[in-house]
C-alpha positions as CSV (number, residue, x, y, z in Angstrom):
1,M,132.6,69.3,82.6
2,K,130.3,69.2,85.7
3,K,132.3,72.0,87.3
4,V,131.7,74.2,84.2
5,T,128.0,73.4,84.2
6,S,127.7,74.1,87.9
7,I,129.5,77.5,87.6
8,S,127.3,78.3,84.6
9,L,124.1,77.5,86.6
10,I,125.3,79.6,89.5
11,F,126.0,82.6,87.3
12,S,122.7,82.2,85.5
13,F,120.9,82.1,88.8
14,L,122.7,85.2,90.0
15,I,121.8,87.1,86.8
16,I,118.2,86.1,87.2
17,L,118.2,87.3,90.8
18,S,119.9,90.6,90.0
19,G,116.9,91.3,87.6
20,C,114.4,90.9,90.5
21,S,113.7,93.9,92.6
22,S,112.2,93.8,96.1
23,D,110.6,97.2,95.4
24,P,107.5,97.1,93.2
25,D,107.3,99.6,90.3
26,P,106.0,102.9,91.5
27,T,102.3,103.6,90.8
28,V,101.1,106.3,88.4
29,Q,100.0,108.4,91.4
30,E,103.4,108.2,93.0
31,V,105.2,109.2,89.8
32,Q,102.7,112.1,89.1
33,L,102.8,113.3,92.7
34,K,106.6,113.6,92.6
35,K,106.3,115.8,89.5
36,L,103.5,117.9,90.8
37,V,104.8,118.7,94.3
38,R,106.4,122.2,94.2
39,T,105.5,125.8,94.0
40,W,104.3,126.8,90.5
41,T,104.4,130.4,89.3
42,L,101.6,131.5,86.9
43,N,102.8,132.1,83.4
44,S,99.5,132.7,81.5
45,I,95.8,132.6,82.3
46,E,92.7,132.6,80.3
47,L,89.0,132.7,81.1
48,D,86.8,131.5,78.2
49,G,89.7,132.2,75.8
50,V,90.3,135.7,77.1
51,N,93.7,136.5,78.4
52,K,93.4,137.6,82.1
53,K,97.1,138.2,82.7
54,T,96.9,141.6,81.0
55,S,95.8,143.2,84.2
56,T,98.0,143.2,87.3
57,E,95.6,141.1,89.4
58,Y,97.4,137.8,88.5
59,N,101.0,139.0,88.5
60,N,102.0,137.3,91.7
61,F,99.7,134.2,91.5
62,K,101.4,131.0,92.7
63,L,100.1,127.5,93.3
64,T,101.8,125.3,95.8
65,I,101.1,121.5,95.7
66,S,102.2,119.4,98.6
67,G,101.9,115.9,99.9
68,T,103.8,112.6,100.4
69,Y,102.8,109.4,98.7
70,N,101.9,106.5,100.9
71,K,101.5,103.1,99.3
72,A,99.1,102.1,102.1
73,T,96.7,104.9,101.0
74,P,97.2,105.4,97.3
75,D,94.0,107.3,96.9
76,A,94.8,109.8,99.7
77,E,94.1,113.5,99.6
78,Y,96.9,116.0,99.2
79,S,97.1,119.7,99.9
80,Y,97.3,122.9,97.8
81,S,97.6,126.5,98.6
82,V,97.6,129.7,96.4
83,S,99.1,133.0,97.0
84,G,98.9,136.3,95.1
85,R,95.3,135.6,94.1
86,P,92.9,138.4,93.4
87,Q,90.0,139.0,95.7
88,L,87.6,137.5,93.1
89,S,89.0,134.0,92.3
90,P,88.0,130.5,91.4
91,W,90.6,129.3,93.9
92,P,90.2,129.3,97.7
93,A,93.4,130.2,99.6
94,S,94.0,126.5,100.3
95,G,92.3,123.1,100.2
96,K,92.6,119.4,99.4
97,W,92.8,117.5,96.1
98,K,93.1,113.9,95.0
99,F,93.8,112.2,91.8
100,G,90.9,111.4,89.5
101,T,89.8,107.8,89.3
102,G,91.0,106.0,86.2
103,T,93.2,108.8,84.9
104,P,95.6,110.0,87.6
105,Q,98.0,111.1,84.9
106,S,95.6,113.8,83.7
107,Q,92.8,114.4,86.2
108,I,92.5,115.7,89.7
109,V,89.5,116.5,91.9
110,R,89.8,119.7,93.9
111,D,88.0,120.1,97.2
112,Q,85.9,117.0,96.9
113,G,82.7,117.1,98.9
114,T,82.6,120.9,99.3
115,D,80.9,123.7,97.4
116,N,84.2,124.4,95.6
117,E,84.6,120.8,94.2
118,I,85.7,120.8,90.6
119,S,87.3,118.4,88.2
120,V,90.6,119.6,86.9
121,T,92.4,118.4,83.8
122,Y,96.2,118.8,84.0
123,S,99.2,118.2,81.8
124,L,102.9,118.3,82.5
125,Q,105.6,119.2,80.1
126,E,109.1,118.2,81.1
127,N,111.4,120.6,79.1
128,P,110.9,123.3,80.1
129,L,109.0,122.2,83.2
130,Q,105.4,123.4,82.8
131,L,102.0,122.6,84.4
132,T,98.8,123.4,82.5
133,V,95.4,123.1,84.4
134,S,92.0,123.5,82.8
135,F,88.7,123.5,84.6
136,N,85.1,124.8,84.2
137,Y,84.2,126.8,87.3
138,Q,80.5,127.3,87.9
139,G,80.6,128.3,91.6
140,N,79.9,131.7,93.1
141,G,83.5,132.7,93.1
142,I,85.6,132.8,96.2
143,A,84.8,136.1,97.9
144,G,83.0,137.5,94.9
145,R,80.6,137.9,92.1
146,T,79.6,134.9,90.0
147,G,80.0,136.4,86.6
148,V,83.6,137.4,87.2
149,V,84.9,133.9,87.7
150,K,82.4,131.5,86.0
151,G,83.6,129.8,82.9
152,G,86.4,127.8,81.4
153,W,89.8,128.5,82.9
154,E,93.2,127.5,81.6
155,M,96.2,128.3,83.7
156,V,99.8,127.6,82.7
157,F,102.5,127.5,85.4
158,N,106.3,127.3,85.3
């Protein structure tokens, strides 16, 4: 009987140990960054509810998000770049971004500490893979006139 009890205890201990992982669960930032890092192709774009994709100026617009998560610096900045942007744009050609505090699963801050700093709300859809970003741009417009780019933007990327 002692032998059966000892074997049962050993198996129970092994089962408990197999449920323990040496790797902690990934953070929200780590999970979200893995989803965001890629080149996104613009599917639709609106400024204050008006479709801006009807002209050819956004036909080749792409957003590339890059970066590698580091557990030692969970609030690090990551990089972005855009290509195919029109001359008058709310987006610089490249810059830095970081996750918003408290809501990294839906908020980022673009170009923190610069004249182009904006708070961006984003959402990810899995099937089909889609990124939607929304922001209110009140700057002077990258290389251009204020009235052309000021307002509420919504961009949908595949």
